[in-house]
N, C-alpha and C positions, 0 to 999 in steps of 0.2 A: 884557268887562270882562277886562280885564289884572291880571299878578300882582299891585302894588300895589294899585288900589282892591279886590284882592276880600282883601288881605290887607287895609284895612281895614274893609271889610264883618264881616271872622271874626272884630276885632281891638273891633266898638263893636257884634258880635250874637248872638255866641257862649252868656253868659250869663244874657242878656235870654233867649235862646228851649231856653237849657238850663232853667231856670228854668220857665220855661211848663208843657215837658213833662216838666218833672216833675209841677209841679201838675194835669197834665189822667192822669198814672200812678202818680209814689207810691214813685216809687224809681228816688232822686239816683245813679244810680252807675248804672239803666239807659238814664238819662234821660240822663246825659251821654253815657254810647259810643253815640248813638241820635244824637244831635246832633253828633257826632265824625262817624259814621259819615257821617250828611243833610249834615255843607262835605265831608268826602272826595267823596262823590257831586255837587254843589256845585262843588267844583272841577274835575271830569271835564267837567258841562257849562255851566261860566263862559261860554263864550258863548251861550249862549240863555242865562242869565240877563241879562246884557247887555242885552234884549230884555223882558228881565221885568219887569214896571208891581211887584210885590211881591217881591223876592227873599227876603227877610225870612221871606214867606209859604212861600214855595216848601219854601227850608232848615228850618219848622218843619212843614212837612205832612210835608216826607218823612221826619225824625225820630219825628215818630206814629205814620206807618206802619211804619215801622220799626222800632216796639218794640212794637204789635199783631201785628204777625208775628210776631217774638220771642216775646214771649207763648202765639199757640196753638202753635207748634211744641213749646214746653214742654211746654203739657197737654196738647199732641197722642203728648207721651212720656210723659208721665205717666200717660198709659191705661193696663192691661193689655189683655192681646192681647185677651183675650176677658172684653167688657167684661161680661158677666150675673153673669161672677163673684166681679166688680168688689169688695172690700169699699167700704163707705159710709163715708167718715172725716170728720170731721166738719170745718169749716169754722175756717179759723187765725181769732181774733181780729185787732184793729187792734194792728196797734204802736204803741206806745205811747212809742215814739221819735220819729215820726211827730208832723208839728206840726196839732194840732186841726181849721186848718182843709183839711186833706189828708187824711185820717182822715176825716174829712168827705166832703168831694169823693169819693173814693172806692168812695163810696157811693148817691151817684149815675146816674141813673142815664149811661150815657157820651154819651150828644147834649145832653144839659145838663150834663155835666164839662164836654165840649170848649166846648161856647158860651159857658158863662162863662169859662170860662180865655179866650181868644180876645176877649172883651170886657169882660172889665175887671179881668186882668190882663196882657197882650198889648196894649191898651187902643187893638183896636180898632172900628170901629164899626160897627154893624148892617148895615150892606148892605155890612160889606167880611167882615162873619165869613159874612154869610149866601153870600156872590160865593168867601172859599176851603172853607168848606163841601160850598160845591154844594144849596143849599135855598135856597125865598120868605125873603123881609125877615121876614113874619110869623109863619112857623113859629122865627124866631130869635130875636124875640119873644118867643114861646111858648114858648119854651123857658129863656132868661133867666126869667119872671116865674115858672116853676113850679119851674127852680129856685134863685132868692132863695129862693120860700116851704122849698122842704125843705131849705137850708142852711140858714136860718134856726131852723128846725127844729130838728134834728142839730146842731146848733149850742148853745143854748140846751139841749137835753139835756145834749149834754159839761160843757156850765159850772152843770148842776142849776139853769137858770133857767125851763125847760120847767114849763108848769101853769101859772105865780102870772105875773103881771104888777106892777105895780109899784105896793104899797103904802105908801100916806102913813099917817107914829103921829097 
């Protein structure tokens, strides 16, 4: 991939990949930083990307893995050296500045969240999501089904619609 091709690829993909990573991790600043780092790595590996079937998937996967690595590093740094003496804190409430969808996505298991974001936000077909994640298509279909059901419940709870169907007067 030549410099001009890479520039076009970056311009066409950066906002989309950032939005997708944001939906997966729930932090826009972190998603932006990780996407920038992923594109920097893509530039260093642009010859390899030239042969890649889906260079955007490579960048998205790299950005997501960077975000997970940073999160793990941060969590490890927050632990006290003697975890037996560590004070058990209360989990922080969901930040209200986040969009309801991102807040709900953050409550889903990672595998379901990743499948939903790649399929519905990144608009990837089930077979491509399965290839990118490295699991069978049936597993992705199950994750999508369970994730959509859980997301519907979470979003209904968020808007106060849970438990009540449509009532006709």
